[in-house]
SEMIPA-534468 format. One line per 4 residues: number of its first residue (from 1); for each residue y, z, x of N, C-alpha, C, O, CB. Coordinates in steps of 0.2 Angstrom, whole numbers. Glycine has a CB too. Layout:
% SEMIPA-534468
NUM	Y,Z,X,Y,Z,X,Y,Z,X,Y,Z,X,Y,Z,X  ...;
END
This chain:
% SEMIPA-534468
1	-264,1134,277,-268,1128,277,-273,1128,283,-271,1129,289,-264,1122,277  -279,1127,282,-284,1127,287,-284,1121,291,-281,1116,289,-291,1129,284  -288,1120,296,-288,1115,301,-291,1108,297,-288,1103,298,-292,1116,307  -296,1109,293,-299,1104,290,-294,1101,285,-293,1094,284,-305,1106,286;
5	-290,1105,281,-285,1102,277,-279,1098,280,-277,1093,278,-282,1108,273  -277,1101,286,-272,1098,290,-275,1091,293,-271,1086,292,-270,1102,296  -281,1091,295,-284,1084,297,-284,1079,291,-283,1073,292,-291,1085,300  -286,1082,285,-286,1077,279,-279,1075,277,-279,1069,276,-290,1081,273;
9	-274,1079,278,-268,1077,276,-265,1072,281,-262,1067,279,-263,1083,276  -267,1073,288,-264,1068,293,-268,1062,292,-265,1056,292,-266,1071,300  -274,1062,290,-278,1056,288,-275,1052,283,-274,1046,283,-285,1057,287  -273,1055,277,-270,1052,271,-263,1049,273,-261,1044,271,-269,1057,266;
13	-259,1053,277,-253,1050,279,-253,1044,283,-249,1039,282,-249,1056,283  -258,1044,288,-258,1038,292,-261,1032,288,-258,1027,288,-264,1039,298  -266,1033,284,-268,1028,279,-263,1025,275,-262,1019,274,-274,1031,275  -259,1029,272,-254,1027,267,-248,1023,271,-246,1018,268,-251,1033,263;
17	-246,1026,276,-241,1022,280,-244,1015,283,-240,1011,282,-239,1027,286  -250,1015,285,-252,1009,288,-254,1004,282,-252,998,283,-259,1010,292  -256,1006,276,-257,1001,271,-251,999,268,-250,993,266,-261,1005,265  -246,1003,267,-239,1001,265,-236,996,270,-233,991,268,-234,1007,264;
21	-237,997,277,-234,992,282,-238,986,281,-235,980,282,-235,995,289  -245,986,280,-248,980,280,-246,975,274,-247,969,274,-256,981,279  -244,978,269,-242,974,263,-235,971,264,-233,966,261,-241,979,257  -231,973,270,-225,969,271,-227,963,276,-232,963,279,-221,974,275;
25	-222,959,276,-223,953,280,-224,954,287,-228,951,291,-217,948,280  -221,959,290,-222,961,297,-230,963,298,-233,961,303,-218,967,299  -232,967,294,-239,969,294,-244,963,293,-249,963,297,-241,974,289  -243,959,288,-248,954,287,-248,949,292,-253,945,294,-246,950,280;
29	-242,948,296,-242,943,301,-244,946,308,-244,942,313,-235,940,302  -245,952,309,-247,955,315,-254,954,317,-259,955,313,-246,963,315  -256,951,323,-262,948,324,-267,954,325,-273,952,325,-262,944,331  -265,960,327,-270,965,328,-270,970,322,-271,976,323,-268,969,334;
33	-267,968,316,-267,973,310,-273,976,308,-273,982,307,-264,969,304  -279,972,309,-285,975,307,-287,981,311,-290,986,309,-291,970,308  -285,981,318,-287,986,322,-282,992,320,-284,998,321,-285,984,329  -276,991,319,-271,997,317,-274,1000,310,-274,1006,310,-264,994,316;
37	-276,996,306,-279,998,299,-285,1003,300,-286,1007,296,-280,993,295  -288,1002,306,-294,1006,307,-292,1013,310,-296,1018,311,-299,1003,312  -286,1014,312,-283,1020,315,-285,1027,311,-288,1031,314,-276,1020,315  -284,1027,304,-286,1033,300,-294,1034,301,-296,1040,301,-284,1033,293;
41	-298,1029,300,-305,1030,301,-307,1032,308,-312,1036,309,-309,1024,299  -304,1030,313,-305,1032,320,-304,1039,321,-307,1043,324,-302,1027,325  -298,1041,318,-296,1048,318,-301,1053,315,-303,1058,317,-289,1049,315  -303,1051,309,-308,1054,305,-315,1055,309,-318,1060,309,-310,1051,298;
45	-317,1050,312,-323,1050,317,-322,1055,322,-327,1058,324,-324,1043,319  -316,1055,326,-315,1059,331,-316,1067,328,-319,1071,332,-308,1059,334  -313,1068,323,-314,1075,320,-321,1077,318,-323,1082,319,-309,1075,313  -325,1072,315,-332,1073,313,-336,1074,319,-340,1079,319,-334,1067,309;
49	-335,1070,324,-339,1071,330,-337,1078,334,-342,1081,336,-338,1065,335  -331,1080,334,-329,1086,337,-332,1092,333,-333,1097,336,-322,1087,337  -334,1091,327,-337,1097,323,-344,1097,323,-347,1101,320,-334,1096,315  -347,1091,325,-354,1091,325,-358,1095,330,-356,1095,336,-357,1083,327;
53	-362,1100,328,-365,1105,333,-370,1101,338,-371,1104,343,-369,1110,329  -372,1095,337,-376,1092,342,-372,1088,347,-375,1086,352,-380,1086,338  -366,1088,347,-362,1085,352,-360,1090,357,-358,1095,356,-355,1082,349  -362,1088,364,-361,1093,369,-353,1095,370,-349,1091,368,-363,1090,376;
57	-352,1101,373,-346,1104,374,-341,1099,378,-335,1098,376,-346,1111,377  -344,1096,383,-340,1092,388,-337,1086,384,-332,1083,385,-344,1090,394  -341,1083,379,-339,1078,375,-334,1080,370,-329,1077,369,-345,1074,371  -335,1086,367,-330,1089,362,-323,1090,365,-318,1089,362,-332,1095,360;
61	-323,1091,372,-316,1092,375,-312,1085,375,-307,1085,373,-317,1094,383  -316,1080,376,-313,1073,376,-311,1071,369,-305,1069,367,-318,1067,379  -315,1073,364,-314,1072,357,-307,1076,355,-303,1073,351,-320,1074,352  -307,1082,357,-301,1086,355,-295,1083,358,-289,1083,355,-302,1093,358;
65	-295,1080,364,-290,1077,367,-287,1071,363,-281,1070,362,-291,1075,375  -292,1067,361,-291,1061,356,-287,1063,350,-283,1060,348,-297,1058,355  -290,1069,347,-287,1071,341,-280,1074,342,-275,1072,338,-291,1077,338  -279,1077,347,-272,1080,349,-267,1074,350,-261,1074,349,-272,1084,355;
69	-270,1069,354,-266,1063,355,-264,1059,349,-258,1057,348,-270,1058,360  -268,1059,344,-266,1056,338,-261,1060,334,-256,1057,332,-273,1055,333  -261,1066,334,-257,1071,330,-250,1071,334,-245,1072,330,-260,1077,329  -250,1071,340,-244,1072,344,-239,1067,343,-240,1061,343,-245,1073,352;
73	-233,1069,342,-227,1064,341,-225,1061,347,-221,1056,347,-221,1067,337  -227,1064,353,-225,1061,359,-231,1058,363,-236,1062,365,-222,1067,364  -231,1052,363,-236,1048,367,-234,1042,370,-228,1041,370,-242,1046,362  -238,1038,372,-236,1032,376,-232,1027,372,-227,1024,374,-242,1028,379;
77	-234,1026,366,-230,1021,361,-229,1026,355,-233,1026,350,-234,1015,359  -223,1029,355,-222,1034,349,-221,1030,342,-217,1026,342,-216,1038,351  -224,1033,337,-223,1031,331,-216,1032,328,-214,1027,324,-228,1034,326  -213,1037,330,-206,1038,328,-201,1033,330,-196,1032,326,-204,1045,331;
81	-203,1029,335,-198,1024,337,-201,1017,335,-197,1013,333,-198,1024,345  -207,1016,336,-210,1009,334,-213,1008,328,-215,1003,326,-215,1008,340  -213,1014,324,-216,1013,317,-224,1013,318,-227,1015,323,-214,1007,313  -227,1009,313,-234,1009,313,-237,1006,319,-243,1007,321,-237,1005,307;
85	-233,1001,323,-236,998,329,-237,1004,334,-241,1003,339,-231,993,332  -234,1010,333,-235,1015,338,-242,1018,338,-244,1022,342,-230,1021,336  -246,1016,333,-253,1018,332,-258,1014,337,-264,1016,338,-256,1018,325  -255,1009,340,-259,1005,344,-262,1009,350,-268,1008,352,-255,999,346;
89	-258,1013,353,-261,1017,359,-266,1022,356,-270,1024,360,-255,1020,363  -264,1025,350,-269,1030,348,-276,1027,346,-281,1030,348,-266,1033,341  -276,1020,344,-282,1017,343,-286,1015,349,-292,1016,350,-281,1010,339  -282,1014,355,-285,1012,361,-288,1019,364,-293,1019,367,-280,1010,366;
93	-284,1024,363,-287,1031,366,-293,1032,362,-298,1034,365,-282,1036,365  -293,1032,356,-299,1033,352,-305,1029,354,-311,1031,354,-298,1032,344  -304,1022,355,-309,1018,357,-312,1020,364,-318,1020,365,-307,1011,358  -308,1022,369,-310,1024,375,-315,1031,374,-320,1031,377,-305,1026,380;
97	-312,1035,370,-316,1042,369,-322,1040,366,-327,1044,367,-311,1047,366  -322,1036,361,-328,1035,357,-333,1031,361,-339,1032,360,-326,1031,350  -331,1027,365,-336,1024,370,-339,1029,374,-345,1029,376,-332,1018,374  -335,1033,377,-337,1039,381,-342,1043,377,-348,1045,380,-332,1043,384;
101	-341,1045,371,-345,1049,367,-352,1045,366,-357,1048,366,-341,1050,360  -351,1039,364,-357,1035,363,-362,1035,369,-368,1035,368,-355,1028,361  -359,1035,374,-363,1035,381,-367,1041,382,-372,1042,385,-359,1033,387  -364,1047,379,-367,1053,379,-371,1056,374,-376,1060,375,-361,1058,381;
105	-370,1053,368,-374,1056,362,-377,1050,358,-381,1052,354,-369,1059,357  -376,1044,360,-380,1038,357,-376,1035,351,-372,1039,348,-386,1041,354  -377,1029,350,-373,1025,344,-375,1028,337,-370,1028,333,-375,1018,345  -381,1031,336,-383,1033,330,-378,1039,328,-377,1040,322,-390,1035,330;
109	-376,1043,332,-372,1049,330,-365,1046,328,-362,1049,323,-371,1053,337  -362,1041,331,-356,1038,329,-357,1035,322,-353,1036,318,-353,1033,334  -362,1031,321,-363,1028,315,-364,1033,309,-362,1032,304,-370,1024,316  -367,1039,311,-369,1044,306,-362,1046,303,-362,1048,297,-373,1050,309;
113	-357,1047,307,-351,1050,304,-345,1045,303,-340,1046,300,-348,1054,310  -347,1038,304,-342,1033,303,-341,1031,295,-346,1031,292,-344,1027,306  -335,1031,293,-333,1030,286,-330,1023,285,-328,1021,279,-329,1035,283  -328,1020,290,-324,1013,290,-329,1008,287,-335,1008,287,-322,1012,297;
117	-326,1002,286,-329,996,283,-332,992,289,-337,989,288,-324,992,279  -329,992,295,-332,988,300,-338,992,303,-339,997,302,-326,987,305  -341,988,307,-347,990,312,-343,994,317,-340,991,321,-352,985,314  -344,1001,318,-341,1005,323,-342,1002,330,-337,1002,334,-342,1012,322;
121	-348,1000,332,-350,998,338,-346,992,340,-343,991,346,-357,997,339  -346,987,335,-342,981,337,-335,982,337,-331,979,341,-344,976,331  -332,987,333,-325,988,333,-323,991,339,-318,989,342,-323,993,327  -326,996,342,-325,999,349,-325,993,354,-320,993,358,-330,1004,350;
125	-330,989,354,-331,984,359,-325,979,358,-322,977,364,-337,980,358  -323,977,352,-317,973,352,-311,976,354,-306,972,357,-317,970,344  -309,982,352,-303,985,354,-303,986,362,-298,984,364,-303,992,351  -308,988,365,-308,988,372,-307,981,375,-304,980,380,-315,991,375;
129	-310,976,372,-310,969,375,-302,967,374,-300,963,379,-314,965,371  -299,968,369,-292,965,368,-286,970,371,-281,969,369,-291,964,361  -289,976,374,-284,981,376,-277,979,379,-272,981,376,-287,985,380  -277,975,384,-271,973,387,-267,969,382,-260,970,383,-272,969,393;
133	-269,965,378,-265,961,373,-263,966,368,-257,964,365,-270,955,370  -267,971,366,-265,975,361,-259,980,362,-255,981,359,-271,979,359  -260,983,368,-255,988,370,-251,987,377,-246,990,378,-258,995,371  -253,981,380,-249,980,386,-253,982,392,-256,988,392,-242,982,386;
137	-252,979,398,-256,981,404,-254,988,407,-258,992,408,-255,975,409  -247,989,407,-245,995,409,-247,1001,405,-249,1006,408,-237,995,410  -248,1000,399,-250,1006,394,-257,1007,395,-260,1012,394,-248,1004,387  -261,1001,396,-268,1002,397,-270,1007,403,-274,1011,403,-272,995,398;
141	-266,1005,408,-267,1009,415,-265,1016,413,-269,1021,416,-262,1006,420  -260,1018,410,-258,1025,408,-263,1028,404,-265,1034,405,-251,1025,404  -266,1025,399,-271,1027,395,-277,1029,399,-280,1034,398,-273,1023,389  -279,1024,403,-285,1025,407,-284,1031,412,-289,1035,413,-287,1019,411;
145	-278,1032,415,-277,1037,419,-277,1044,416,-280,1049,419,-270,1037,422  -275,1045,410,-275,1051,406,-282,1053,404,-284,1059,404,-270,1050,400  -286,1048,402,-292,1049,399,-298,1048,403,-303,1046,400,-293,1046,392  -298,1048,409,-303,1047,414,-309,1052,413,-314,1052,416,-301,1047,421;
END
């Protein structure tokens, strides 16, 4: 299986897991459910940007880190223990990296590759704004330290 197929399979697994979770009372009642539901599209955007020949290598390094973070079962809030809520740190990491990317390649590059329903610029802004409420103060510090 090639890397593209693996990324598509991972995308589908995340999407299915989060959509099923959202249908449950726990998901419907979660105040940040919309941000978690954006996780597969944020992962897709990281992958598309990493493959874009117009994106500079130094930015691609950060994008690759974000992709690896999404895929890794070992992270700050592990999905294996917390279930779909474990994607909250992945979403935060993606927002930090996408904000960094936007500052280096421009908003139009992100918009070109975005497949989600929300406005990607507003989504990134909102995720960064609610960060401490979303993943907790200590976790925000850890994420910032790792992805400086």
